[in-house]
C-alpha positions in Angstrom: -18.8 1.5 14.2 -16.7 2.0 11.1 -13.0 3.3 10.8 -11.9 5.5 8.0 -8.9 4.7 6.2 -6.4 6.2 3.0 -4.1 4.1 1.2 -1.7 5.7 -1.1 1.8 5.1 -2.8 3.3 8.8 -2.2 6.2 8.5 -4.4 8.7 9.1 -1.9 9.2 13.2 -1.0 7.8 14.5 -4.3 4.2 15.2 -3.7 4.1 16.0 0.5 2.3 19.2 0.2 -0.5 17.6 -2.0 -0.5 14.4 0.4 -0.3 16.5 3.4 -3.6 18.8 2.2 -5.4 15.7 1.2 -4.8 14.0 4.9 -5.9 17.1 6.5 -9.1 17.1 4.4 -10.2 13.4 4.5 -9.0 13.3 8.6 -8.7 9.4 8.5 -8.3 7.3 11.5 -5.5 5.1 9.9 -3.4 5.9 6.8 -1.5 3.1 4.7 1.5 4.5 2.7 3.6 2.9 0.2 7.2 4.0 -1.2 7.4 6.2 2.1 10.6 8.0 3.1 11.4 7.5 6.6 12.4 11.2 7.7 9.2 12.1 6.2 7.4 10.3 9.0 6.7 13.0 11.5 5.8 15.5 9.0 3.0 13.1 7.7 1.8 12.1 11.3 1.7 16.0 11.9 -0.4 16.7 8.9 -3.6 15.1 10.1 -2.9 14.6 13.9 -1.6 10.9 14.0 -0.6 9.7 17.6 0.7 6.4 16.3 3.0 5.5 13.4 5.2 2.9 12.2 7.7 2.2 9.4 9.4 -0.9 7.7 12.1 -0.1 5.3 12.2 -2.0 1.9 15.6 -0.6 0.6 17.9 2.3 0.7 18.1 4.4 -2.1 21.0 5.8 -4.1 19.8 8.6 -6.0 17.6 11.9 -5.1 18.4 11.7 -1.2 21.2 9.0 -1.0 21.0 6.5 1.5 17.7 7.2 2.9 15.5 4.4 4.1 12.3 3.8 2.0 9.5 1.7 2.3 5.8 1.1 4.0 4.1 3.3 6.7 1.3 3.1 8.9 -0.1 5.9 10.9 -3.2 6.2 13.2 -5.2 8.4 15.1 -6.7 5.8 17.3 -4.7 3.5 19.8 -3.0 0.7 18.3 -2.5 -2.6 20.5 -0.1 -4.7 18.6 1.8 -3.8 14.9 4.6 -6.0 13.3 6.0 -6.8 10.0 5.8 -10.1 8.3 8.5 -10.6 5.6 7.7 -12.4 2.4 10.5 -11.4 0.5 13.8 -11.1 2.2 16.8 -10.1 0.0 19.9 -9.9 2.0 20.7 -9.6 5.8 21.6 -6.0 5.0 19.3 -3.5 3.6 19.2 -3.5 0.0 20.1 -0.5 -2.2 17.8 0.7 -5.3 17.8 3.4 -7.9 13.7 4.6 -8.5 14.6 5.5 -12.1 16.4 2.2 -12.8 14.0 -0.8 -13.5 17.2 -3.3 -12.8 17.0 -2.5 -9.1 13.1 -2.3 -8.7 12.8 -5.5 -7.1 16.2 -5.4 -4.8 14.0 -4.5 -2.0 12.4 -6.6 1.0 8.9 -7.2 0.2 6.7 -7.3 3.3 3.3 -6.8 5.2 3.3 -4.2 7.7 0.2 -4.6 10.3 -1.2 -3.0 12.9 -4.2 -3.9 15.5 -6.1 -0.5 15.6 -8.7 0.3 18.3 -11.9 2.2 18.1 -15.2 2.3 19.9 -14.5 -1.0 21.5 -13.6 -2.8 18.2 -10.0 -3.8 17.1 -9.4 -3.5 13.2 -6.4 -5.4 12.0 -4.9 -3.2 9.2 -2.1 -3.7 6.8 -0.3 -2.5 3.9 2.3 -3.9 1.2 4.2 -2.9 -1.9 4.4 -5.9 -4.2 6.9 -7.1 -6.4 7.1 -5.2 -9.9 7.1 -5.9 -13.6 8.2 -3.9 -16.1 5.0 -3.7 -18.5 2.3 -5.1 -15.8 2.3 -8.9 -17.1 3.2 -11.7 -14.7 6.6 -13.1 -14.2 8.0 -16.0 -12.4 9.4 -13.3 -10.0 5.7 -12.3 -9.2 4.4 -15.9 -9.0 6.7 -16.8 -6.2 5.9 -13.7 -4.5 2.5 -14.2 -4.5 2.8 -17.8 -3.1 4.9 -16.5 -0.1 2.5 -13.5 0.4 -0.6 -15.6 0.4 1.2 -18.1 2.7 2.1 -15.7 5.1 -1.7 -14.1 5.2 -2.7 -17.6 6.2 -1.6 -16.8 9.6 -3.3 -13.3 9.7 -6.6 -14.3 10.8 -9.1 -11.4 9.6 -7.7 -8.6 8.2 -8.2 -5.9 5.6 -4.9 -5.3 3.2 -4.2 -2.4 1.2 -1.6 -1.3 -0.9 0.5 -1.2 -4.4 0.3 -4.7 -5.9 1.9 -3.7 -9.1 -0.3 -6.2 -10.8 -3.3 -5.0 -13.0 -6.7 -5.9 -12.3 -7.4 -5.9 -15.9 -4.5 -7.2 -18.5 -4.7 -6.8 -22.2 -8.7 -7.2 -21.8 -8.7 -10.1 -19.3 -8.2 -10.6 -15.6 -4.8 -9.9 -14.4 -3.0 -13.3 -13.1 -1.6 -12.0 -9.9 -4.3 -9.6 -9.0 -6.5 -12.3 -9.5 -4.8 -14.6 -6.9 -5.8 -12.0 -4.4 -9.2 -11.3 -5.7 -10.1 -15.0 -5.8 -9.4 -15.5 -2.1 -10.2 -12.2 -0.7 -12.7 -9.6 -1.2 -11.6 -6.7 -4.0 -13.3 -3.9 -2.6 -12.4 -1.2 -5.2 -15.5 -0.5 -7.4 -15.4 -1.8 -11.0 -16.1 1.4 -12.6 -12.5 2.3 -11.8 -10.3 1.1 -14.5 -6.7 2.6 -13.6 -5.5 3.9 -10.3 -2.6 5.5 -12.1 -2.9 9.5 -12.0 -1.8 10.2 -15.4 -1.4 13.8 -14.7 1.5 13.2 -12.3 2.8 9.8 -13.4 5.9 10.4 -15.1 4.7 7.7 -17.9 1.8 9.4 -18.2 -2.0 7.8 -18.3 -1.7 4.0 -17.8 -4.8 1.8 -17.9 -3.6 -0.2 -15.1 -6.0 -0.9 -11.8 -2.7 -1.9 -9.5 -3.8 -0.4 -6.2 -5.9 -2.5 -3.9 -7.9 -2.7 -0.9 -8.6 -6.7 0.2 -10.5 -7.7 3.0 -11.2 -11.4 4.8 -15.2 -12.2 5.5 -14.8 -11.1 8.8 -14.7 -7.3 7.8 -17.1 -5.2 5.4 -15.1 -2.5 3.6 -17.6 0.4 1.8 -17.4 3.5 0.0 -14.0 2.7 -1.2 -12.8 5.4 -3.7 -10.0 6.8 -5.7 -8.6 10.4 -5.5 -6.4 11.9 -8.3 -4.0 14.9 -7.5 -2.5 13.4 -4.3 0.5 11.3 -5.6 1.4 9.4 -9.3 -1.0 6.8 -8.0 -4.4 7.5 -6.7 -5.1 7.7 -3.1 -7.8 5.1 -1.7 -10.4 6.3 0.8 -12.7 3.7 2.3 -14.7 2.8 5.5 -14.2 -0.5 7.3 -16.3 -2.0 9.4 -16.1 -5.3 11.7 -18.9 -8.1 11.1 
């Protein structure tokens, strides 16, 4: 038996109507979200009938809706046995403040893996999501390298899992395999078909078309991920759909 999942960076509250319509059409079992506003959780859960959700704050915004908490979310229509948050970058004891259009604050955020054990037809599926450290032009830097090492170390204790998210690191950079993306792809299965060259929706993203495949679905050998596809018209990043089965 397979689980149907969606992963999408929803760019805060800017595209909720599009996101809701997409989820209503797709009817996934579990949804992984990045750049989620906490106060939007109930509305999103209602959009496709989620009975459970969890939110993990990365920062507090100082623009648009000042003071709101912004981060990662998981939503499920099937039972969830356990869930949790594992930090790999922890900035301060207090929730950091960020501005969505000020590149100087983009990395002033907690970075974590939000995970859950979803159950369907007697099987348990460990699903996780993250929003990885950002660089301004897609090229790796030392901050990303440190974060990647910390994330990989954190994942060592996760057992078998499927990890979705916005990795802010291109699969191909200047015609070569991207340094940071490759660290994950060398250790885990990269389940996005190679025919996709970008996960940025150029018709919505404020920077226009960009040749960067930065969103992903990685899995350990205990899972088979099939039918992965990217969808435009949902947010500034393409939404990912896929089927997940235990092996």
